[in-house]
CHARMM internal coordinates of N, CA and C (Angstrom, degrees):
IC EDIT
DIST 1 N 1 CA 1.4501
DIST 1 CA 1 C 1.5211
ANGL 1 N 1 CA 1 C 109.91
DIST 1 C 2 N 1.3316
ANGL 1 CA 1 C 2 N 115.33
DIHE 1 N 1 CA 1 C 2 N 151.26
DIST 2 N 2 CA 1.4637
ANGL 1 C 2 N 2 CA 120.52
DIHE 1 CA 1 C 2 N 2 CA 179.09
DIST 2 CA 2 C 1.5156
ANGL 2 N 2 CA 2 C 110.72
DIHE 1 C 2 N 2 CA 2 C -62.48
DIST 2 C 3 N 1.3259
ANGL 2 CA 2 C 3 N 117.12
DIHE 2 N 2 CA 2 C 3 N -40.40
DIST 3 N 3 CA 1.4647
ANGL 2 C 3 N 3 CA 120.61
DIHE 2 CA 2 C 3 N 3 CA -179.10
DIST 3 CA 3 C 1.5224
ANGL 3 N 3 CA 3 C 110.79
DIHE 2 C 3 N 3 CA 3 C -58.12
DIST 3 C 4 N 1.3183
ANGL 3 CA 3 C 4 N 117.03
DIHE 3 N 3 CA 3 C 4 N -45.09
DIST 4 N 4 CA 1.4643
ANGL 3 C 4 N 4 CA 120.59
DIHE 3 CA 3 C 4 N 4 CA -179.89
DIST 4 CA 4 C 1.5222
ANGL 4 N 4 CA 4 C 111.44
DIHE 3 C 4 N 4 CA 4 C -63.54
DIST 4 C 5 N 1.3283
ANGL 4 CA 4 C 5 N 116.58
DIHE 4 N 4 CA 4 C 5 N -41.65
DIST 5 N 5 CA 1.4692
ANGL 4 C 5 N 5 CA 119.78
DIHE 4 CA 4 C 5 N 5 CA 178.52
DIST 5 CA 5 C 1.5228
ANGL 5 N 5 CA 5 C 110.70
DIHE 4 C 5 N 5 CA 5 C -65.46
DIST 5 C 6 N 1.3209
ANGL 5 CA 5 C 6 N 116.64
DIHE 5 N 5 CA 5 C 6 N -38.42
DIST 6 N 6 CA 1.4646
ANGL 5 C 6 N 6 CA 120.38
DIHE 5 CA 5 C 6 N 6 CA 177.89
DIST 6 CA 6 C 1.5197
ANGL 6 N 6 CA 6 C 110.57
DIHE 5 C 6 N 6 CA 6 C -63.71
DIST 6 C 7 N 1.3132
ANGL 6 CA 6 C 7 N 116.67
DIHE 6 N 6 CA 6 C 7 N -43.76
DIST 7 N 7 CA 1.4673
ANGL 6 C 7 N 7 CA 120.90
DIHE 6 CA 6 C 7 N 7 CA 178.73
DIST 7 CA 7 C 1.5241
ANGL 7 N 7 CA 7 C 110.68
DIHE 6 C 7 N 7 CA 7 C -62.35
DIST 7 C 8 N 1.3134
ANGL 7 CA 7 C 8 N 116.24
DIHE 7 N 7 CA 7 C 8 N -42.65
DIST 8 N 8 CA 1.4698
ANGL 7 C 8 N 8 CA 120.35
DIHE 7 CA 7 C 8 N 8 CA 178.82
DIST 8 CA 8 C 1.5252
ANGL 8 N 8 CA 8 C 110.98
DIHE 7 C 8 N 8 CA 8 C -63.20
DIST 8 C 9 N 1.3249
ANGL 8 CA 8 C 9 N 116.92
DIHE 8 N 8 CA 8 C 9 N -40.70
DIST 9 N 9 CA 1.4619
ANGL 8 C 9 N 9 CA 121.00
DIHE 8 CA 8 C 9 N 9 CA 179.43
DIST 9 CA 9 C 1.5253
ANGL 9 N 9 CA 9 C 110.64
DIHE 8 C 9 N 9 CA 9 C -62.90
DIST 9 C 10 N 1.3113
ANGL 9 CA 9 C 10 N 116.94
DIHE 9 N 9 CA 9 C 10 N -44.01
DIST 10 N 10 CA 1.4698
ANGL 9 C 10 N 10 CA 120.80
DIHE 9 CA 9 C 10 N 10 CA 179.98
DIST 10 CA 10 C 1.5231
ANGL 10 N 10 CA 10 C 110.55
DIHE 9 C 10 N 10 CA 10 C -63.13
DIST 10 C 11 N 1.3125
ANGL 10 CA 10 C 11 N 116.99
DIHE 10 N 10 CA 10 C 11 N -50.59
DIST 11 N 11 CA 1.4658
ANGL 10 C 11 N 11 CA 119.57
DIHE 10 CA 10 C 11 N 11 CA -176.61
DIST 11 CA 11 C 1.5239
ANGL 11 N 11 CA 11 C 112.41
DIHE 10 C 11 N 11 CA 11 C -68.85
DIST 11 C 12 N 1.3310
ANGL 11 CA 11 C 12 N 117.94
DIHE 11 N 11 CA 11 C 12 N -35.99
DIST 12 N 12 CA 1.4658
ANGL 11 C 12 N 12 CA 119.46
DIHE 11 CA 11 C 12 N 12 CA 179.34
DIST 12 CA 12 C 1.5251
ANGL 12 N 12 CA 12 C 111.82
DIHE 11 C 12 N 12 CA 12 C -71.07
DIST 12 C 13 N 1.3279
ANGL 12 CA 12 C 13 N 116.70
DIHE 12 N 12 CA 12 C 13 N -19.32
DIST 13 N 13 CA 1.4665
ANGL 12 C 13 N 13 CA 121.32
DIHE 12 CA 12 C 13 N 13 CA 177.75
DIST 13 CA 13 C 1.5214
ANGL 13 N 13 CA 13 C 111.89
DIHE 12 C 13 N 13 CA 13 C -92.18
DIST 13 C 14 N 1.3330
ANGL 13 CA 13 C 14 N 116.10
DIHE 13 N 13 CA 13 C 14 N 3.88
DIST 14 N 14 CA 1.4619
ANGL 13 C 14 N 14 CA 120.08
DIHE 13 CA 13 C 14 N 14 CA 178.82
DIST 14 CA 14 C 1.5137
ANGL 14 N 14 CA 14 C 114.19
DIHE 13 C 14 N 14 CA 14 C 91.74
DIST 14 C 15 N 1.3338
ANGL 14 CA 14 C 15 N 116.69
DIHE 14 N 14 CA 14 C 15 N 5.64
DIST 15 N 15 CA 1.4605
ANGL 14 C 15 N 15 CA 120.38
DIHE 14 CA 14 C 15 N 15 CA 179.54
DIST 15 CA 15 C 1.5189
ANGL 15 N 15 CA 15 C 111.45
DIHE 14 C 15 N 15 CA 15 C -80.42
DIST 15 C 16 N 1.3164
ANGL 15 CA 15 C 16 N 115.10
DIHE 15 N 15 CA 15 C 16 N 166.14
DIST 16 N 16 CA 1.4553
ANGL 15 C 16 N 16 CA 120.81
DIHE 15 CA 15 C 16 N 16 CA 179.77
DIST 16 CA 16 C 1.5288
ANGL 16 N 16 CA 16 C 108.49
DIHE 15 C 16 N 16 CA 16 C -122.07
DIST 16 C 17 N 1.3034
ANGL 16 CA 16 C 17 N 117.08
DIHE 16 N 16 CA 16 C 17 N 131.37
DIST 17 N 17 CA 1.4531
ANGL 16 C 17 N 17 CA 121.91
DIHE 16 CA 16 C 17 N 17 CA 177.81
DIST 17 CA 17 C 1.5230
ANGL 17 N 17 CA 17 C 109.02
DIHE 16 C 17 N 17 CA 17 C -84.25
DIST 17 C 18 N 1.3223
ANGL 17 CA 17 C 18 N 115.32
DIHE 17 N 17 CA 17 C 18 N 138.80
DIST 18 N 18 CA 1.4560
ANGL 17 C 18 N 18 CA 120.25
DIHE 17 CA 17 C 18 N 18 CA -179.66
DIST 18 CA 18 C 1.5188
ANGL 18 N 18 CA 18 C 107.87
DIHE 17 C 18 N 18 CA 18 C -140.70
DIST 18 C 19 N 1.2887
ANGL 18 CA 18 C 19 N 116.78
DIHE 18 N 18 CA 18 C 19 N 128.81
DIST 19 N 19 CA 1.4544
ANGL 18 C 19 N 19 CA 121.37
DIHE 18 CA 18 C 19 N 19 CA -177.92
DIST 19 CA 19 C 1.5182
ANGL 19 N 19 CA 19 C 109.61
DIHE 18 C 19 N 19 CA 19 C -119.88
DIST 19 C 20 N 1.3370
ANGL 19 CA 19 C 20 N 115.81
DIHE 19 N 19 CA 19 C 20 N 141.71
DIST 20 N 20 CA 1.4562
ANGL 19 C 20 N 20 CA 119.66
DIHE 19 CA 19 C 20 N 20 CA 174.72
DIST 20 CA 20 C 1.5215
ANGL 20 N 20 CA 20 C 108.01
DIHE 19 C 20 N 20 CA 20 C -101.45
DIST 20 C 21 N 1.2996
ANGL 20 CA 20 C 21 N 115.52
DIHE 20 N 20 CA 20 C 21 N 171.03
DIST 21 N 21 CA 1.4508
ANGL 20 C 21 N 21 CA 120.15
DIHE 20 CA 20 C 21 N 21 CA -179.96
DIST 21 CA 21 C 1.5227
ANGL 21 N 21 CA 21 C 111.59
DIHE 20 C 21 N 21 CA 21 C -69.37
DIST 21 C 22 N 1.3095
ANGL 21 CA 21 C 22 N 116.93
DIHE 21 N 21 CA 21 C 22 N 151.81
DIST 22 N 22 CA 1.4561
ANGL 21 C 22 N 22 CA 121.94
DIHE 21 CA 21 C 22 N 22 CA 178.75
DIST 22 CA 22 C 1.5226
ANGL 22 N 22 CA 22 C 109.16
DIHE 21 C 22 N 22 CA 22 C -61.68
DIST 22 C 23 N 1.3237
ANGL 22 CA 22 C 23 N 116.50
DIHE 22 N 22 CA 22 C 23 N 129.82
DIST 23 N 23 CA 1.4557
ANGL 22 C 23 N 23 CA 120.97
DIHE 22 CA 22 C 23 N 23 CA 178.79
DIST 23 CA 23 C 1.5135
ANGL 23 N 23 CA 23 C 114.11
DIHE 22 C 23 N 23 CA 23 C 72.03
DIST 23 C 24 N 1.3305
ANGL 23 CA 23 C 24 N 117.27
DIHE 23 N 23 CA 23 C 24 N 20.54
DIST 24 N 24 CA 1.4626
ANGL 23 C 24 N 24 CA 121.01
DIHE 23 CA 23 C 24 N 24 CA -178.18
DIST 24 CA 24 C 1.5281
ANGL 24 N 24 CA 24 C 110.33
DIHE 23 C 24 N 24 CA 24 C -125.46
DIST 24 C 25 N 1.3378
ANGL 24 CA 24 C 25 N 117.55
DIHE 24 N 24 CA 24 C 25 N 70.98
DIST 25 N 25 CA 1.4632
ANGL 24 C 25 N 25 CA 119.65
DIHE 24 CA 24 C 25 N 25 CA -177.21
DIST 25 CA 25 C 1.5195
ANGL 25 N 25 CA 25 C 113.55
DIHE 24 C 25 N 25 CA 25 C -63.13
DIST 25 C 26 N 1.3161
ANGL 25 CA 25 C 26 N 118.48
DIHE 25 N 25 CA 25 C 26 N -21.96
DIST 26 N 26 CA 1.4682
ANGL 25 C 26 N 26 CA 120.43
DIHE 25 CA 25 C 26 N 26 CA 179.75
DIST 26 CA 26 C 1.5224
ANGL 26 N 26 CA 26 C 112.02
DIHE 25 C 26 N 26 CA 26 C -71.11
DIST 26 C 27 N 1.3252
ANGL 26 CA 26 C 27 N 117.13
DIHE 26 N 26 CA 26 C 27 N -15.90
DIST 27 N 27 CA 1.4600
ANGL 26 C 27 N 27 CA 119.94
DIHE 26 CA 26 C 27 N 27 CA 176.15
DIST 27 CA 27 C 1.5260
ANGL 27 N 27 CA 27 C 110.61
DIHE 26 C 27 N 27 CA 27 C -62.75
DIST 27 C 28 N 1.3128
ANGL 27 CA 27 C 28 N 116.90
DIHE 27 N 27 CA 27 C 28 N -25.33
DIST 28 N 28 CA 1.4579
ANGL 27 C 28 N 28 CA 121.35
DIHE 27 CA 27 C 28 N 28 CA -177.72
DIST 28 CA 28 C 1.5315
ANGL 28 N 28 CA 28 C 109.07
DIHE 27 C 28 N 28 CA 28 C -140.83
DIST 28 C 29 N 1.3218
ANGL 28 CA 28 C 29 N 116.00
DIHE 28 N 28 CA 28 C 29 N 56.14
DIST 29 N 29 CA 1.4621
ANGL 28 C 29 N 29 CA 122.31
DIHE 28 CA 28 C 29 N 29 CA -172.60
DIST 29 CA 29 C 1.5208
ANGL 29 N 29 CA 29 C 112.99
DIHE 28 C 29 N 29 CA 29 C -60.87
DIST 29 C 30 N 1.3181
ANGL 29 CA 29 C 30 N 118.12
DIHE 29 N 29 CA 29 C 30 N -37.05
DIST 30 N 30 CA 1.4654
ANGL 29 C 30 N 30 CA 120.50
DIHE 29 CA 29 C 30 N 30 CA -178.41
DIST 30 CA 30 C 1.5272
ANGL 30 N 30 CA 30 C 110.52
DIHE 29 C 30 N 30 CA 30 C -64.22
DIST 30 C 31 N 1.3187
ANGL 30 CA 30 C 31 N 116.92
DIHE 30 N 30 CA 30 C 31 N -46.17
DIST 31 N 31 CA 1.4659
ANGL 30 C 31 N 31 CA 120.46
DIHE 30 CA 30 C 31 N 31 CA 179.27
DIST 31 CA 31 C 1.5271
ANGL 31 N 31 CA 31 C 110.90
DIHE 30 C 31 N 31 CA 31 C -65.84
DIST 31 C 32 N 1.3240
ANGL 31 CA 31 C 32 N 117.39
DIHE 31 N 31 CA 31 C 32 N -41.63
DIST 32 N 32 CA 1.4603
ANGL 31 C 32 N 32 CA 120.92
DIHE 31 CA 31 C 32 N 32 CA 179.01
DIST 32 CA 32 C 1.5262
ANGL 32 N 32 CA 32 C 110.31
DIHE 31 C 32 N 32 CA 32 C -60.47
DIST 32 C 33 N 1.3204
ANGL 32 CA 32 C 33 N 116.92
DIHE 32 N 32 CA 32 C 33 N -43.24
DIST 33 N 33 CA 1.4597
ANGL 32 C 33 N 33 CA 121.80
DIHE 32 CA 32 C 33 N 33 CA 179.42
DIST 33 CA 33 C 1.5250
ANGL 33 N 33 CA 33 C 111.14
DIHE 32 C 33 N 33 CA 33 C -64.45
DIST 33 C 34 N 1.3367
ANGL 33 CA 33 C 34 N 116.42
DIHE 33 N 33 CA 33 C 34 N -43.20
DIST 34 N 34 CA 1.4635
ANGL 33 C 34 N 34 CA 120.45
DIHE 33 CA 33 C 34 N 34 CA 179.05
DIST 34 CA 34 C 1.5208
ANGL 34 N 34 CA 34 C 111.04
DIHE 33 C 34 N 34 CA 34 C -60.08
DIST 34 C 35 N 1.3286
ANGL 34 CA 34 C 35 N 117.75
DIHE 34 N 34 CA 34 C 35 N -47.81
DIST 35 N 35 CA 1.4603
ANGL 34 C 35 N 35 CA 120.15
DIHE 34 CA 34 C 35 N 35 CA -177.32
DIST 35 CA 35 C 1.5247
ANGL 35 N 35 CA 35 C 111.75
DIHE 34 C 35 N 35 CA 35 C -68.23
DIST 35 C 36 N 1.3240
ANGL 35 CA 35 C 36 N 117.93
DIHE 35 N 35 CA 35 C 36 N -32.59
DIST 36 N 36 CA 1.4619
ANGL 35 C 36 N 36 CA 120.38
DIHE 35 CA 35 C 36 N 36 CA 174.79
DIST 36 CA 36 C 1.5305
ANGL 36 N 36 CA 36 C 110.15
DIHE 35 C 36 N 36 CA 36 C -63.18
DIST 36 C 37 N 1.3324
ANGL 36 CA 36 C 37 N 116.51
DIHE 36 N 36 CA 36 C 37 N -46.42
DIST 37 N 37 CA 1.4628
ANGL 36 C 37 N 37 CA 121.34
DIHE 36 CA 36 C 37 N 37 CA 178.52
DIST 37 CA 37 C 1.5231
ANGL 37 N 37 CA 37 C 110.81
DIHE 36 C 37 N 37 CA 37 C -63.87
DIST 37 C 38 N 1.3118
ANGL 37 CA 37 C 38 N 117.45
DIHE 37 N 37 CA 37 C 38 N -43.39
DIST 38 N 38 CA 1.4655
ANGL 37 C 38 N 38 CA 122.16
DIHE 37 CA 37 C 38 N 38 CA 178.53
DIST 38 CA 38 C 1.5252
ANGL 38 N 38 CA 38 C 110.93
DIHE 37 C 38 N 38 CA 38 C -56.37
DIST 38 C 39 N 1.3089
ANGL 38 CA 38 C 39 N 116.88
DIHE 38 N 38 CA 38 C 39 N -46.65
DIST 39 N 39 CA 1.4620
ANGL 38 C 39 N 39 CA 120.59
DIHE 38 CA 38 C 39 N 39 CA -178.67
DIST 39 CA 39 C 1.5253
ANGL 39 N 39 CA 39 C 111.30
DIHE 38 C 39 N 39 CA 39 C -65.61
DIST 39 C 40 N 1.3430
ANGL 39 CA 39 C 40 N 116.86
DIHE 39 N 39 CA 39 C 40 N -48.12
DIST 40 N 40 CA 1.4622
ANGL 39 C 40 N 40 CA 120.94
DIHE 39 CA 39 C 40 N 40 CA -175.42
DIST 40 CA 40 C 1.5224
ANGL 40 N 40 CA 40 C 113.38
DIHE 39 C 40 N 40 CA 40 C -69.98
DIST 40 C 41 N 1.3239
ANGL 40 CA 40 C 41 N 117.67
DIHE 40 N 40 CA 40 C 41 N -38.99
DIST 41 N 41 CA 1.4599
ANGL 40 C 41 N 41 CA 120.66
DIHE 40 CA 40 C 41 N 41 CA -172.55
DIST 41 CA 41 C 1.5260
ANGL 41 N 41 CA 41 C 114.33
DIHE 40 C 41 N 41 CA 41 C -98.51
DIST 41 C 42 N 1.3180
ANGL 41 CA 41 C 42 N 117.59
DIHE 41 N 41 CA 41 C 42 N -13.50
DIST 42 N 42 CA 1.4671
ANGL 41 C 42 N 42 CA 119.37
DIHE 41 CA 41 C 42 N 42 CA -177.57
DIST 42 CA 42 C 1.5256
ANGL 42 N 42 CA 42 C 112.04
DIHE 41 C 42 N 42 CA 42 C -125.44
DIST 42 C 43 N 1.3111
ANGL 42 CA 42 C 43 N 117.10
DIHE 42 N 42 CA 42 C 43 N -59.89
DIST 43 N 43 CA 1.4626
ANGL 42 C 43 N 43 CA 120.43
DIHE 42 CA 42 C 43 N 43 CA -170.33
DIST 43 CA 43 C 1.5247
ANGL 43 N 43 CA 43 C 113.71
DIHE 42 C 43 N 43 CA 43 C -71.40
DIST 43 C 44 N 1.3409
ANGL 43 CA 43 C 44 N 117.66
DIHE 43 N 43 CA 43 C 44 N -41.69
DIST 44 N 44 CA 1.4610
ANGL 43 C 44 N 44 CA 119.78
DIHE 43 CA 43 C 44 N 44 CA -176.15
DIST 44 CA 44 C 1.5256
ANGL 44 N 44 CA 44 C 113.12
DIHE 43 C 44 N 44 CA 44 C -78.21
DIST 44 C 45 N 1.3289
ANGL 44 CA 44 C 45 N 118.72
DIHE 44 N 44 CA 44 C 45 N -13.45
DIST 45 N 45 CA 1.4634
ANGL 44 C 45 N 45 CA 121.05
DIHE 44 CA 44 C 45 N 45 CA -176.83
DIST 45 CA 45 C 1.5297
ANGL 45 N 45 CA 45 C 113.08
DIHE 44 C 45 N 45 CA 45 C -106.25
DIST 45 C 46 N 1.3043
ANGL 45 CA 45 C 46 N 117.98
DIHE 45 N 45 CA 45 C 46 N -4.05
DIST 46 N 46 CA 1.4626
ANGL 45 C 46 N 46 CA 121.96
DIHE 45 CA 45 C 46 N 46 CA -178.30
DIST 46 CA 46 C 1.5211
ANGL 46 N 46 CA 46 C 111.36
DIHE 45 C 46 N 46 CA 46 C -123.83
DIST 46 C 47 N 1.3163
ANGL 46 CA 46 C 47 N 114.97
DIHE 46 N 46 CA 46 C 47 N 150.84
DIST 47 N 47 CA 1.4586
ANGL 46 C 47 N 47 CA 121.47
DIHE 46 CA 46 C 47 N 47 CA 171.35
DIST 47 CA 47 C 1.5177
ANGL 47 N 47 CA 47 C 107.04
DIHE 46 C 47 N 47 CA 47 C -115.84
DIST 47 C 48 N 1.3032
ANGL 47 CA 47 C 48 N 116.94
DIHE 47 N 47 CA 47 C 48 N 133.98
DIST 48 N 48 CA 1.4587
ANGL 47 C 48 N 48 CA 122.02
DIHE 47 CA 47 C 48 N 48 CA -176.15
DIST 48 CA 48 C 1.5254
ANGL 48 N 48 CA 48 C 109.42
DIHE 47 C 48 N 48 CA 48 C -109.38
DIST 48 C 49 N 1.3139
ANGL 48 CA 48 C 49 N 115.58
DIHE 48 N 48 CA 48 C 49 N 132.19
DIST 49 N 49 CA 1.4659
ANGL 48 C 49 N 49 CA 121.22
DIHE 48 CA 48 C 49 N 49 CA -179.96
DIST 49 CA 49 C 1.5286
ANGL 49 N 49 CA 49 C 112.08
DIHE 48 C 49 N 49 CA 49 C -73.90
DIST 49 C 50 N 1.3384
ANGL 49 CA 49 C 50 N 115.82
DIHE 49 N 49 CA 49 C 50 N -35.83
DIST 50 N 50 CA 1.4628
ANGL 49 C 50 N 50 CA 120.60
DIHE 49 CA 49 C 50 N 50 CA -176.97
DIST 50 CA 50 C 1.5235
ANGL 50 N 50 CA 50 C 109.93
DIHE 49 C 50 N 50 CA 50 C -137.57
DIST 50 C 51 N 1.3084
ANGL 50 CA 50 C 51 N 115.24
DIHE 50 N 50 CA 50 C 51 N 164.89
DIST 51 N 51 CA 1.4596
ANGL 50 C 51 N 51 CA 120.29
DIHE 50 CA 50 C 51 N 51 CA 175.17
DIST 51 CA 51 C 1.5216
ANGL 51 N 51 CA 51 C 110.33
DIHE 50 C 51 N 51 CA 51 C -61.65
DIST 51 C 52 N 1.3275
ANGL 51 CA 51 C 52 N 115.85
DIHE 51 N 51 CA 51 C 52 N -38.78
DIST 52 N 52 CA 1.4656
ANGL 51 C 52 N 52 CA 120.72
DIHE 51 CA 51 C 52 N 52 CA -179.22
DIST 52 CA 52 C 1.5241
ANGL 52 N 52 CA 52 C 111.02
DIHE 51 C 52 N 52 CA 52 C -63.28
DIST 52 C 53 N 1.3220
ANGL 52 CA 52 C 53 N 117.39
DIHE 52 N 52 CA 52 C 53 N -40.38
DIST 53 N 53 CA 1.4659
ANGL 52 C 53 N 53 CA 121.54
DIHE 52 CA 52 C 53 N 53 CA 178.13
DIST 53 CA 53 C 1.5245
ANGL 53 N 53 CA 53 C 110.47
DIHE 52 C 53 N 53 CA 53 C -64.38
DIST 53 C 54 N 1.3216
ANGL 53 CA 53 C 54 N 116.57
DIHE 53 N 53 CA 53 C 54 N -42.69
DIST 54 N 54 CA 1.4629
ANGL 53 C 54 N 54 CA 120.44
DIHE 53 CA 53 C 54 N 54 CA 178.00
DIST 54 CA 54 C 1.5171
ANGL 54 N 54 CA 54 C 110.67
DIHE 53 C 54 N 54 CA 54 C -64.20
DIST 54 C 55 N 1.3090
ANGL 54 CA 54 C 55 N 116.30
DIHE 54 N 54 CA 54 C 55 N -44.24
DIST 55 N 55 CA 1.4628
ANGL 54 C 55 N 55 CA 121.02
DIHE 54 CA 54 C 55 N 55 CA -179.63
DIST 55 CA 55 C 1.5232
ANGL 55 N 55 CA 55 C 111.32
DIHE 54 C 55 N 55 CA 55 C -61.09
DIST 55 C 56 N 1.3273
ANGL 55 CA 55 C 56 N 117.36
DIHE 55 N 55 CA 55 C 56 N -44.53
DIST 56 N 56 CA 1.4655
ANGL 55 C 56 N 56 CA 121.51
DIHE 55 CA 55 C 56 N 56 CA 179.86
DIST 56 CA 56 C 1.5227
ANGL 56 N 56 CA 56 C 111.00
DIHE 55 C 56 N 56 CA 56 C -65.37
DIST 56 C 57 N 1.3154
ANGL 56 CA 56 C 57 N 116.81
DIHE 56 N 56 CA 56 C 57 N -40.88
DIST 57 N 57 CA 1.4565
ANGL 56 C 57 N 57 CA 120.95
DIHE 56 CA 56 C 57 N 57 CA -179.82
DIST 57 CA 57 C 1.5267
ANGL 57 N 57 CA 57 C 111.26
DIHE 56 C 57 N 57 CA 57 C -66.43
DIST 57 C 58 N 1.3203
ANGL 57 CA 57 C 58 N 116.28
DIHE 57 N 57 CA 57 C 58 N -42.32
DIST 58 N 58 CA 1.4638
ANGL 57 C 58 N 58 CA 119.99
DIHE 57 CA 57 C 58 N 58 CA 179.10
DIST 58 CA 58 C 1.5239
ANGL 58 N 58 CA 58 C 111.25
DIHE 57 C 58 N 58 CA 58 C -67.46
DIST 58 C 59 N 1.3170
ANGL 58 CA 58 C 59 N 117.53
DIHE 58 N 58 CA 58 C 59 N -37.87
DIST 59 N 59 CA 1.4641
ANGL 58 C 59 N 59 CA 120.91
DIHE 58 CA 58 C 59 N 59 CA 177.41
DIST 59 CA 59 C 1.5216
ANGL 59 N 59 CA 59 C 110.53
DIHE 58 C 59 N 59 CA 59 C -64.04
DIST 59 C 60 N 1.3165
ANGL 59 CA 59 C 60 N 116.86
DIHE 59 N 59 CA 59 C 60 N -41.41
DIST 60 N 60 CA 1.4615
ANGL 59 C 60 N 60 CA 121.30
DIHE 59 CA 59 C 60 N 60 CA 178.06
DIST 60 CA 60 C 1.5242
ANGL 60 N 60 CA 60 C 110.53
DIHE 59 C 60 N 60 CA 60 C -63.88
DIST 60 C 61 N 1.3180
ANGL 60 CA 60 C 61 N 116.85
DIHE 60 N 60 CA 60 C 61 N -43.64
DIST 61 N 61 CA 1.4612
ANGL 60 C 61 N 61 CA 121.40
DIHE 60 CA 60 C 61 N 61 CA 178.71
DIST 61 CA 61 C 1.5236
ANGL 61 N 61 CA 61 C 110.67
DIHE 60 C 61 N 61 CA 61 C -61.00
DIST 61 C 62 N 1.3128
ANGL 61 CA 61 C 62 N 116.70
DIHE 61 N 61 CA 61 C 62 N -45.25
DIST 62 N 62 CA 1.4675
ANGL 61 C 62 N 62 CA 120.85
DIHE 61 CA 61 C 62 N 62 CA -179.58
DIST 62 CA 62 C 1.5237
ANGL 62 N 62 CA 62 C 110.87
DIHE 61 C 62 N 62 CA 62 C -63.35
DIST 62 C 63 N 1.3238
ANGL 62 CA 62 C 63 N 117.42
DIHE 62 N 62 CA 62 C 63 N -37.28
DIST 63 N 63 CA 1.4638
ANGL 62 C 63 N 63 CA 121.06
DIHE 62 CA 62 C 63 N 63 CA 178.99
DIST 63 CA 63 C 1.5212
ANGL 63 N 63 CA 63 C 110.64
DIHE 62 C 63 N 63 CA 63 C -65.83
DIST 63 C 64 N 1.3199
ANGL 63 CA 63 C 64 N 117.05
DIHE 63 N 63 CA 63 C 64 N -44.56
DIST 64 N 64 CA 1.4654
ANGL 63 C 64 N 64 CA 121.15
DIHE 63 CA 63 C 64 N 64 CA 179.63
DIST 64 CA 64 C 1.5236
ANGL 64 N 64 CA 64 C 110.37
DIHE 63 C 64 N 64 CA 64 C -63.94
DIST 64 C 65 N 1.3270
ANGL 64 CA 64 C 65 N 117.29
DIHE 64 N 64 CA 64 C 65 N -43.14
DIST 65 N 65 CA 1.4689
ANGL 64 C 65 N 65 CA 120.72
DIHE 64 CA 64 C 65 N 65 CA 179.92
DIST 65 CA 65 C 1.5202
ANGL 65 N 65 CA 65 C 111.69
DIHE 64 C 65 N 65 CA 65 C -67.88
DIST 65 C 66 N 1.3118
ANGL 65 CA 65 C 66 N 116.73
DIHE 65 N 65 CA 65 C 66 N -29.28
DIST 66 N 66 CA 1.4606
ANGL 65 C 66 N 66 CA 120.46
DIHE 65 CA 65 C 66 N 66 CA -178.04
DIST 66 CA 66 C 1.5133
ANGL 66 N 66 CA 66 C 113.70
DIHE 65 C 66 N 66 CA 66 C -77.87
DIST 66 C 67 N 1.3235
ANGL 66 CA 66 C 67 N 116.86
DIHE 66 N 66 CA 66 C 67 N -15.65
DIST 67 N 67 CA 1.4705
ANGL 66 C 67 N 67 CA 120.29
DIHE 66 CA 66 C 67 N 67 CA -178.79
DIST 67 CA 67 C 1.5034
ANGL 67 N 67 CA 67 C 112.47
DIHE 66 C 67 N 67 CA 67 C -82.01
END
COOR INIT
IC SEED 1 N 1 CA 1 C
IC BUILD
């Protein structure tokens, strides 16, 4: 499954998986806010020709938001 591969990729890269309770967005308010902003300001206003273009654009957006 994709989920299992994603989890393996995160943990093998030194990342830590963290889950909040079902229906409890306040458990992870910072991440929820980031993804809301990402969708509204980047994903919903742009069209990407390729996966690579989308990936580069999202990486750039995340870098700017992280600063």
